[in-house]
NUTOR-130755 format. One record per residue (C-alpha): x negated, y, z; residue number from 1. Coordinates in pm, 1 decimal, decimal comma. Example, Ala and Ser with C-alpha at 12.3 -4.5 7.8 and 13.67 -1.06 7.14 Angstrom:
BEGIN
px / py / pz / nr
-1230,0 / -450,0 / 780,0 / 1
-1367,0 / -106,0 / 714,0 / 2
// end
This chain:
BEGIN
px / py / pz / nr
-10905,3 / 15040,6 / 11353,3 / 1
-11146,9 / 15152,1 / 11096,5 / 2
-11336,2 / 15492,6 / 11047,1 / 3
-11332,0 / 15732,9 / 10758,9 / 4
-11530,1 / 16061,8 / 10786,9 / 5
-11536,6 / 16376,0 / 10571,9 / 6
-11881,4 / 16518,3 / 10509,2 / 7
-11778,8 / 16899,1 / 10485,4 / 8
-12016,7 / 17098,4 / 10288,2 / 9
-12035,5 / 17350,3 / 10015,2 / 10
-12216,6 / 17324,4 / 9671,1 / 11
-12452,5 / 17574,1 / 9795,9 / 12
-12619,9 / 17314,5 / 10027,6 / 13
-12710,9 / 17095,5 / 9736,1 / 14
-13060,7 / 17158,5 / 9778,5 / 15
-13101,4 / 17364,8 / 9466,8 / 16
-13372,4 / 17614,6 / 9503,8 / 17
-13169,2 / 17894,8 / 9389,9 / 18
-12950,0 / 17870,3 / 9695,8 / 19
-13219,9 / 17755,4 / 9933,4 / 20
-13397,9 / 18095,8 / 9925,4 / 21
-13071,2 / 18283,5 / 10005,7 / 22
-12959,0 / 18411,3 / 10336,8 / 23
-12656,7 / 18256,4 / 10495,8 / 24
-12440,0 / 18564,5 / 10406,8 / 25
-12546,4 / 18521,4 / 10046,0 / 26
-12477,2 / 18154,5 / 10031,6 / 27
-12125,1 / 18234,3 / 10161,0 / 28
-12074,8 / 18485,5 / 9879,4 / 29
-12184,1 / 18205,2 / 9631,3 / 30
-11947,7 / 17971,9 / 9770,3 / 31
-11690,5 / 18240,0 / 9700,8 / 32
-11406,6 / 18069,0 / 9911,2 / 33
-11441,5 / 17720,7 / 9737,1 / 34
-11478,8 / 17560,0 / 10081,0 / 35
-11182,9 / 17720,3 / 10230,9 / 36
-10974,0 / 17603,3 / 9941,8 / 37
-11110,5 / 17241,6 / 9990,8 / 38
-11030,7 / 17254,4 / 10364,3 / 39
-10661,8 / 17370,1 / 10291,8 / 40
-10615,2 / 17096,0 / 10029,0 / 41
-10782,3 / 16835,0 / 10238,8 / 42
-10567,5 / 16908,3 / 10559,5 / 43
-10242,1 / 16904,5 / 10339,3 / 44
-10357,0 / 16549,2 / 10207,1 / 45
-10431,6 / 16416,6 / 10559,0 / 46
-10107,2 / 16561,7 / 10690,5 / 47
-9921,2 / 16369,0 / 10429,9 / 48
-10083,0 / 16057,3 / 10502,5 / 49
-10056,1 / 16091,9 / 10876,5 / 50
-10415,1 / 16033,5 / 10968,7 / 51
-10656,1 / 16195,3 / 11184,7 / 52
-11026,9 / 16175,9 / 11087,4 / 53
-11374,7 / 16319,4 / 11168,5 / 54
-11530,4 / 16603,9 / 10983,2 / 55
-11897,0 / 16618,0 / 10975,5 / 56
-11950,4 / 16989,9 / 10915,7 / 57
-12269,7 / 17168,9 / 10811,6 / 58
-12327,8 / 17428,7 / 11107,3 / 59
-12369,3 / 17727,1 / 10890,4 / 60
-11999,0 / 17688,2 / 10783,3 / 61
-11900,3 / 17789,7 / 11135,0 / 62
-12125,1 / 18117,6 / 11074,5 / 63
-11926,5 / 18183,2 / 10765,3 / 64
-11557,4 / 18110,4 / 10878,6 / 65
-11546,4 / 18102,4 / 11251,8 / 66
-11179,9 / 18003,2 / 11236,4 / 67
-11191,9 / 17749,5 / 10975,1 / 68
-11325,1 / 17454,9 / 11181,8 / 69
-11097,2 / 17564,7 / 11463,0 / 70
-10797,2 / 17520,7 / 11234,5 / 71
-10918,8 / 17162,6 / 11135,1 / 72
-10957,2 / 17067,9 / 11504,7 / 73
-10598,7 / 17220,9 / 11587,8 / 74
-10451,4 / 16943,1 / 11354,5 / 75
-10611,7 / 16673,4 / 11566,5 / 76
-10915,7 / 16608,9 / 11368,2 / 77
-11253,3 / 16574,1 / 11517,3 / 78
-11552,0 / 16813,1 / 11434,2 / 79
-11893,8 / 16635,3 / 11423,3 / 80
-12227,7 / 16771,5 / 11315,2 / 81
-12400,6 / 16740,2 / 10971,2 / 82
-12718,6 / 16947,0 / 11045,9 / 83
-12721,8 / 17328,8 / 11020,1 / 84
-12804,0 / 17372,1 / 10660,0 / 85
-12769,2 / 17016,4 / 10512,3 / 86
-13139,4 / 16950,8 / 10578,9 / 87
-13264,7 / 16622,1 / 10489,4 / 88
-13436,1 / 16460,2 / 10791,1 / 89
-13723,6 / 16290,7 / 10602,9 / 90
-13987,8 / 16384,3 / 10845,7 / 91
-13954,2 / 16312,6 / 11218,7 / 92
-13889,9 / 16603,9 / 11443,0 / 93
-13721,4 / 16824,0 / 11160,6 / 94
-13392,8 / 16779,5 / 11352,9 / 95
-13525,1 / 16995,9 / 11635,8 / 96
-13503,0 / 17321,8 / 11422,8 / 97
-13155,5 / 17230,8 / 11288,9 / 98
-13030,6 / 17168,2 / 11641,1 / 99
-13164,8 / 17498,6 / 11751,7 / 100
-12987,6 / 17683,8 / 11470,1 / 101
-12657,8 / 17498,2 / 11545,8 / 102
-12670,0 / 17538,8 / 11925,7 / 103
-12368,3 / 17779,0 / 11950,8 / 104
-12173,1 / 17560,6 / 11702,1 / 105
-12232,5 / 17250,4 / 11895,4 / 106
-12153,4 / 17407,2 / 12222,5 / 107
-11843,0 / 17584,4 / 12103,3 / 108
-11682,7 / 17249,8 / 11969,0 / 109
-11839,6 / 17023,8 / 12231,8 / 110
-11958,6 / 16826,3 / 11942,6 / 111
-12017,6 / 16450,6 / 12014,7 / 112
-12099,6 / 16301,4 / 11658,2 / 113
-12357,8 / 16339,8 / 11411,7 / 114
-12407,0 / 16226,2 / 11067,8 / 115
-12742,6 / 16276,5 / 10879,4 / 116
-12739,7 / 16409,7 / 10524,7 / 117
-12799,9 / 16127,6 / 10275,4 / 118
-12780,8 / 15880,6 / 10574,4 / 119
-13135,4 / 15927,4 / 10640,9 / 120
-13237,4 / 15909,0 / 11009,7 / 121
-13551,5 / 15883,0 / 11175,2 / 122
-13579,0 / 15641,0 / 11478,4 / 123
-13778,8 / 15916,6 / 11682,3 / 124
-13512,3 / 16161,1 / 11655,8 / 125
-13241,2 / 16007,3 / 11865,9 / 126
-13370,1 / 16148,7 / 12197,8 / 127
-13326,6 / 16509,8 / 12057,5 / 128
-12960,8 / 16409,6 / 11977,2 / 129
-12906,3 / 16280,3 / 12308,0 / 130
-13060,4 / 16593,1 / 12478,1 / 131
-12827,1 / 16820,1 / 12274,5 / 132
-12520,5 / 16619,8 / 12402,1 / 133
-12471,6 / 16420,4 / 12099,6 / 134
-12326,2 / 16088,2 / 12206,9 / 135
-12289,3 / 15899,3 / 11874,7 / 136
-12440,6 / 15898,1 / 11522,7 / 137
-12335,3 / 15750,1 / 11181,5 / 138
-12674,7 / 15775,3 / 11015,4 / 139
-12785,3 / 15425,3 / 10905,2 / 140
-12667,3 / 15174,2 / 10647,4 / 141
-12595,2 / 14837,1 / 10817,9 / 142
-12333,0 / 14560,4 / 10845,4 / 143
-12422,1 / 14543,8 / 11229,6 / 144
-12165,4 / 14660,9 / 11501,0 / 145
-12235,7 / 14975,9 / 11698,7 / 146
-12550,6 / 14971,6 / 11910,3 / 147
-12742,7 / 15187,9 / 12148,1 / 148
-13055,9 / 15378,0 / 12060,2 / 149
-13208,6 / 15609,5 / 12333,3 / 150
-12884,7 / 15724,1 / 12481,1 / 151
-12702,0 / 15749,4 / 12149,4 / 152
-12464,5 / 15509,4 / 11995,6 / 153
-12523,7 / 15429,1 / 11636,9 / 154
-12223,1 / 15350,1 / 11433,9 / 155
-12360,1 / 15229,3 / 11093,2 / 156
-12214,6 / 15322,4 / 10776,4 / 157
-12065,8 / 14978,6 / 10637,8 / 158
-12249,6 / 14749,0 / 10425,1 / 159
-12189,3 / 14413,2 / 10278,9 / 160
-12502,2 / 14174,3 / 10280,9 / 161
-12512,4 / 13928,0 / 10008,2 / 162
-12477,6 / 13583,9 / 10150,8 / 163
-12343,9 / 13706,4 / 10481,1 / 164
-12691,9 / 13713,1 / 10647,6 / 165
-12779,8 / 13960,2 / 10919,4 / 166
-13026,1 / 14223,0 / 10798,5 / 167
-13248,2 / 14426,3 / 11041,6 / 168
-13194,1 / 14796,2 / 11065,1 / 169
-13454,6 / 15003,8 / 10870,8 / 170
-13536,2 / 15364,7 / 10955,1 / 171
-13492,9 / 15553,5 / 10764,1 / 172
-13230,1 / 15347,3 / 10580,2 / 173
-13218,4 / 15556,0 / 10266,2 / 174
-13012,1 / 15418,5 / 9981,1 / 175
-13221,4 / 15289,0 / 9689,4 / 176
-13253,6 / 14990,6 / 9468,9 / 177
-13438,6 / 14796,1 / 9738,7 / 178
-13127,7 / 14826,0 / 9962,3 / 179
-12893,2 / 14737,4 / 9661,6 / 180
-13103,2 / 14431,6 / 9624,2 / 181
-13019,2 / 14320,8 / 9988,1 / 182
-12668,5 / 14456,9 / 10051,3 / 183
-12387,0 / 14671,3 / 9915,6 / 184
-12323,9 / 15006,2 / 10106,5 / 185
-11963,0 / 15018,8 / 10027,5 / 186
-11920,2 / 15272,4 / 10314,9 / 187
-12086,9 / 15521,2 / 10100,1 / 188
-11824,4 / 15720,9 / 9869,0 / 189
-12085,1 / 15671,2 / 9589,9 / 190
-11918,4 / 15330,6 / 9524,7 / 191
-11562,6 / 15431,0 / 9559,2 / 192
-11524,0 / 15492,3 / 9183,3 / 193
-11772,0 / 15239,8 / 9074,8 / 194
-11608,5 / 14939,3 / 9262,5 / 195
-11248,6 / 15081,7 / 9276,6 / 196
-11034,5 / 15123,8 / 9575,5 / 197
-10913,5 / 14758,1 / 9560,4 / 198
-11258,0 / 14621,2 / 9585,5 / 199
-11355,1 / 14837,9 / 9855,2 / 200
-11039,4 / 14729,2 / 10043,6 / 201
-11141,8 / 14373,5 / 10001,4 / 202
-11481,0 / 14441,4 / 10169,1 / 203
-11301,1 / 14618,0 / 10438,2 / 204
-11097,3 / 14315,6 / 10502,9 / 205
-11402,8 / 14092,1 / 10495,7 / 206
-11545,3 / 14317,5 / 10781,0 / 207
-11216,8 / 14257,8 / 10971,9 / 208
-11254,0 / 13882,5 / 10943,7 / 209
-11602,3 / 13913,0 / 11084,2 / 210
-11458,9 / 14128,2 / 11374,5 / 211
-11610,1 / 14451,7 / 11259,0 / 212
-11471,3 / 14798,2 / 11194,1 / 213
-11557,0 / 14943,2 / 10874,5 / 214
-11707,8 / 15297,7 / 10864,5 / 215
-11691,4 / 15502,7 / 10543,8 / 216
-11749,2 / 15854,8 / 10433,2 / 217
-11655,5 / 16085,2 / 10151,3 / 218
-11750,5 / 16447,5 / 10061,9 / 219
-11487,6 / 16725,1 / 10018,3 / 220
-11624,9 / 16803,8 / 9671,6 / 221
-11543,9 / 16453,3 / 9551,8 / 222
-11187,7 / 16513,8 / 9619,5 / 223
-11121,0 / 16850,2 / 9479,5 / 224
-11232,3 / 17076,0 / 9184,3 / 225
-11572,1 / 17276,8 / 9210,0 / 226
-11672,4 / 17591,4 / 9013,7 / 227
-11853,2 / 17527,1 / 8683,9 / 228
-12201,5 / 17627,3 / 8830,0 / 229
-12149,8 / 17349,7 / 9093,5 / 230
-12084,7 / 17099,8 / 8829,4 / 231
-12395,0 / 17204,7 / 8640,2 / 232
-12617,6 / 17172,8 / 8951,9 / 233
-12486,7 / 16824,0 / 9010,1 / 234
-12562,9 / 16733,9 / 8652,8 / 235
-12908,0 / 16827,0 / 8697,1 / 236
-12945,2 / 16609,9 / 9013,2 / 237
-12798,1 / 16328,3 / 8809,5 / 238
-13105,7 / 16356,5 / 8582,8 / 239
-13339,7 / 16364,3 / 8867,2 / 240
-13169,4 / 16063,1 / 9041,7 / 241
-12952,3 / 15840,6 / 8826,7 / 242
-12799,1 / 15679,2 / 9129,3 / 243
-12613,3 / 16005,5 / 9192,1 / 244
-12405,8 / 15976,5 / 8865,5 / 245
-12106,6 / 15825,4 / 9020,7 / 246
-12071,3 / 16145,4 / 9243,4 / 247
-11958,3 / 16322,9 / 8942,5 / 248
-11616,8 / 16155,8 / 8930,6 / 249
-11320,8 / 16265,3 / 9139,0 / 250
-11209,3 / 16003,4 / 9397,5 / 251
-10897,3 / 16149,6 / 9543,4 / 252
-10662,1 / 15873,0 / 9434,9 / 253
-10893,0 / 15615,0 / 9547,4 / 254
-10931,3 / 15778,9 / 9881,0 / 255
-10555,7 / 15817,5 / 9940,0 / 256
-10506,6 / 15470,3 / 9839,8 / 257
-10732,3 / 15329,4 / 10108,1 / 258
-10571,1 / 15563,2 / 10368,5 / 259
-10247,5 / 15398,8 / 10275,8 / 260
-10394,4 / 15043,7 / 10281,4 / 261
-10571,5 / 15056,7 / 10601,6 / 262
-10551,3 / 15216,3 / 10959,8 / 263
-10827,5 / 15483,9 / 10983,7 / 264
-10907,7 / 15694,8 / 11281,7 / 265
-11174,7 / 15932,7 / 11418,4 / 266
-11524,7 / 15807,1 / 11462,5 / 267
-11530,6 / 15908,1 / 11845,5 / 268
-11311,0 / 15608,1 / 11865,0 / 269
-11624,3 / 15403,6 / 11837,3 / 270
-11732,3 / 15542,2 / 12186,0 / 271
-11471,3 / 15314,4 / 12339,7 / 272
-11601,9 / 15002,8 / 12166,9 / 273
-11816,0 / 14754,9 / 12359,7 / 274
-12174,9 / 14817,2 / 12225,8 / 275
-12372,4 / 14537,6 / 12071,6 / 276
-12739,1 / 14467,1 / 12212,4 / 277
-12996,9 / 14692,8 / 12050,6 / 278
-13023,0 / 14621,6 / 11679,3 / 279
-13314,2 / 14428,0 / 11539,7 / 280
-13517,1 / 14681,9 / 11361,1 / 281
-13768,5 / 14697,9 / 11071,1 / 282
-13951,7 / 15031,2 / 11062,9 / 283
-14089,5 / 15171,5 / 10748,9 / 284
-14276,4 / 15496,4 / 10678,0 / 285
-14039,8 / 15796,9 / 10686,7 / 286
-13998,1 / 16019,9 / 10383,5 / 287
-9120,2 / 15850,8 / 12395,8 / 288
-9050,1 / 15491,1 / 12250,4 / 289
-8800,3 / 15555,4 / 11963,1 / 290
-8945,4 / 15897,5 / 11880,5 / 291
-9291,1 / 15762,9 / 11841,7 / 292
-9153,4 / 15472,8 / 11629,0 / 293
-8972,6 / 15719,9 / 11414,4 / 294
-9304,3 / 15904,6 / 11376,4 / 295
-9480,8 / 15597,8 / 11288,4 / 296
-9203,4 / 15524,2 / 11023,9 / 297
-9224,0 / 15875,6 / 10878,1 / 298
-9605,1 / 15869,0 / 10847,2 / 299
-9577,2 / 15535,1 / 10669,4 / 300
-9298,2 / 15678,1 / 10438,3 / 301
-9539,3 / 15984,2 / 10368,8 / 302
-9820,6 / 15757,1 / 10283,9 / 303
-9614,3 / 15547,8 / 10037,4 / 304
-9493,1 / 15858,4 / 9867,7 / 305
-9830,5 / 15997,8 / 9828,1 / 306
-9993,4 / 15680,8 / 9685,8 / 307
-9717,2 / 15473,2 / 9525,8 / 308
-9801,5 / 15559,0 / 9172,9 / 309
-10176,3 / 15565,2 / 9225,8 / 310
-10211,6 / 15240,6 / 9403,2 / 311
-10027,2 / 14997,3 / 9183,8 / 312
// end
């Protein structure tokens, strides 16, 4: 079993100053229902593929649309936490304020999983997650299996180290040219269009050969259309950070093909895996029988019907 997560967020959490200075209600109005449409389309896609995944949701979404995430959970998907306002955790301790803002959300859904925006996690922040009842995190890039940190199980987003060597975990493990020189973080949806789904599939199979489950994520806004203003905001981000340019391309077909090709499930399934010993770290400064079979056959048929043209 492999893992695929959806980072559920609106374009108004892009970090652009014009949205950051707004109130939550004003951000909701700016979103103008885009997020609701994305969730509806996403649930339809996952229903056709017969898979249940984890949605790491920005907490403010629960303030906007109290019933939206309940509808996601009602279809068998897991709800995880992605900070309250998509705040980047460059500084140790910033997570405390986000946890306080999301206290009601985390409690209402009994949330157990967390993924840091941009996969930037500080080693010192795990105790705060554990104290809030968070049992696992998917907030570092590594090829290592799940490991324990201060009462939280870290389930790394998958990488492929060049030469197959084991690379110590770095905190924070922010993606950059230094990381790309050591290992390829194929678990990031940044590479889904660059590599193509077939190459990502090969890397997943390579992880299987090493006895590892692959852990990947994708954003809802990479799968469905956004308003023109959102596309222009992302274009500005591309100028600031050229590494983000691949995020401009829609990856719905590639995502769907991977769902067809491999067995994916919810990330809370990693809590049942036997943990590895604590990972070596290298710190750096922070910045009924037949009926069940019929169901499986039906889901397989749906996946084939959805993907057959795109995945040849």
